[in-house]
C-alpha positions as CSV (number, residue, x, y, z in Angstrom):
1,M,6.0,-4.0,-17.1
2,L,6.4,-0.6,-15.5
3,N,3.8,1.5,-17.2
4,I,0.3,0.8,-18.5
5,D,-1.6,3.6,-20.2
6,L,-5.0,2.5,-21.6
7,S,-6.6,5.9,-21.4
8,C,-9.2,7.1,-23.9
9,N,-10.0,3.6,-25.3
10,S,-13.7,3.4,-24.5
11,L,-13.0,0.3,-22.4
12,T,-16.1,-1.1,-20.7
13,W,-14.8,-3.9,-18.6
14,Q,-14.4,-4.2,-14.9
15,I,-10.9,-3.8,-13.3
16,P,-9.9,-7.4,-12.6
17,Q,-8.6,-8.6,-9.2
18,E,-5.6,-9.9,-11.1
19,I,-4.4,-6.3,-11.5
20,G,-2.7,-7.0,-8.1
21,L,-0.3,-9.4,-9.8
22,L,1.5,-6.5,-11.6
23,I,3.7,-5.8,-8.5
24,A,6.4,-3.9,-10.4
25,L,3.9,-1.5,-12.0
26,K,4.8,2.2,-11.4
27,N,2.2,4.0,-13.5
28,L,-1.3,3.0,-14.3
29,N,-3.6,5.2,-16.3
30,L,-7.1,3.9,-17.1
31,S,-8.7,7.3,-17.4
32,W,-11.4,8.4,-19.9
33,N,-13.0,5.0,-20.4
34,H,-16.2,3.5,-19.3
35,L,-15.0,1.2,-16.5
36,N,-18.0,0.3,-14.4
37,S,-16.9,-1.6,-11.4
38,V,-15.4,-0.9,-8.0
39,I,-11.7,-0.5,-7.4
40,P,-10.5,-4.0,-6.6
41,S,-9.1,-4.7,-3.2
42,S,-6.1,-6.3,-4.8
43,I,-4.9,-2.8,-5.6
44,D,-2.9,-2.9,-2.4
45,E,-0.4,-5.3,-3.9
46,L,0.9,-2.6,-6.3
47,R,3.4,-1.3,-3.7
48,A,5.6,0.2,-6.4
49,L,2.8,2.3,-7.9
50,E,3.6,6.0,-8.1
51,S,0.9,7.3,-10.4
52,F,-2.7,6.0,-10.5
53,D,-5.3,7.6,-12.7
54,L,-8.9,6.3,-12.9
55,S,-10.6,9.6,-13.7
56,H,-13.5,10.0,-16.0
57,N,-15.0,6.5,-15.7
58,E,-18.1,5.0,-14.2
59,L,-16.6,3.5,-11.1
60,S,-18.8,3.3,-8.0
61,G,-18.6,2.1,-4.4
62,E,-16.3,3.0,-1.6
63,I,-12.8,4.3,-2.2
64,P,-10.9,1.2,-0.8
65,T,-8.9,1.7,2.4
66,S,-6.3,-0.6,0.8
67,L,-5.0,2.5,-1.0
68,S,-3.2,3.4,2.2
69,A,-0.8,0.5,1.5
70,L,0.5,2.2,-1.6
71,T,3.3,4.0,0.1
72,S,5.1,4.9,-3.2
73,L,2.0,6.6,-4.6
74,V,2.5,10.3,-5.3
75,H,-0.3,11.1,-7.8
76,L,-3.9,9.9,-7.5
77,N,-6.8,11.0,-9.7
78,L,-10.2,9.5,-9.0
79,S,-12.2,12.5,-10.3
80,D,-15.5,12.2,-12.3
81,N,-16.6,8.8,-11.0
82,D,-19.4,7.8,-8.5
83,L,-17.0,6.9,-5.7
84,T,-17.8,7.5,-2.1
85,G,-15.8,7.7,1.1
86,K,-12.5,9.3,2.1
87,I,-9.0,9.1,0.7
88,P,-7.3,6.8,3.1
89,S,-4.4,8.3,5.1
90,G,-1.0,6.6,5.3
91,N,0.4,7.3,1.8
92,Q,2.8,9.9,0.5
93,L,0.5,11.7,-2.0
94,R,1.9,14.9,-3.5
95,T,-0.9,15.3,-6.0
96,L,-4.5,14.5,-5.3
97,D,-7.4,15.0,-7.7
98,D,-10.6,13.7,-6.5
99,Q,-13.2,16.4,-6.7
100,A,-15.8,14.3,-4.8
101,S,-13.5,13.5,-1.9
102,I,-11.4,16.6,-1.7
103,L,-13.8,18.1,0.9
104,Y,-12.8,15.3,3.3
105,W,-9.1,15.6,2.8
106,K,-6.9,17.9,4.9
107,P,-3.2,18.2,4.5
108,R,-1.3,17.3,7.7
109,S,1.1,20.3,7.2
110,L,1.7,22.9,4.6
C-alpha cells in the first residue's frame, strides 16, 4: 500500500503503534478527524513517507524527534492540534505547515 487517505471521516481512535509496519507507505493523510492521542514513536519506521498530514485533529504531546528519521518527507502538516515542541531537524522538508511550531523553525538557507 502506497497511499492512505482517511481524511474527513470523523475518526476518533488513537494512531496505533502498528502504523510503523507500513514501511512502503508514501502518503498518509489523517487530517480533519478527531484523533486524540500522541504521534506514535513507531512513525520513524515509515522511511518512504513523502507526505504526512495530521492537521485538524485533537493530537497532543510532544512532536516526536523520530520525525527526523523520515528523510523522504517533503510535506508535513501538523496544524490545528495541541502539539508542543519543535519540528526536528534532519529531514528534507519542502513544505511545512504547523502554525504552532512555525515560530521555532528557521530555514537553513533560502
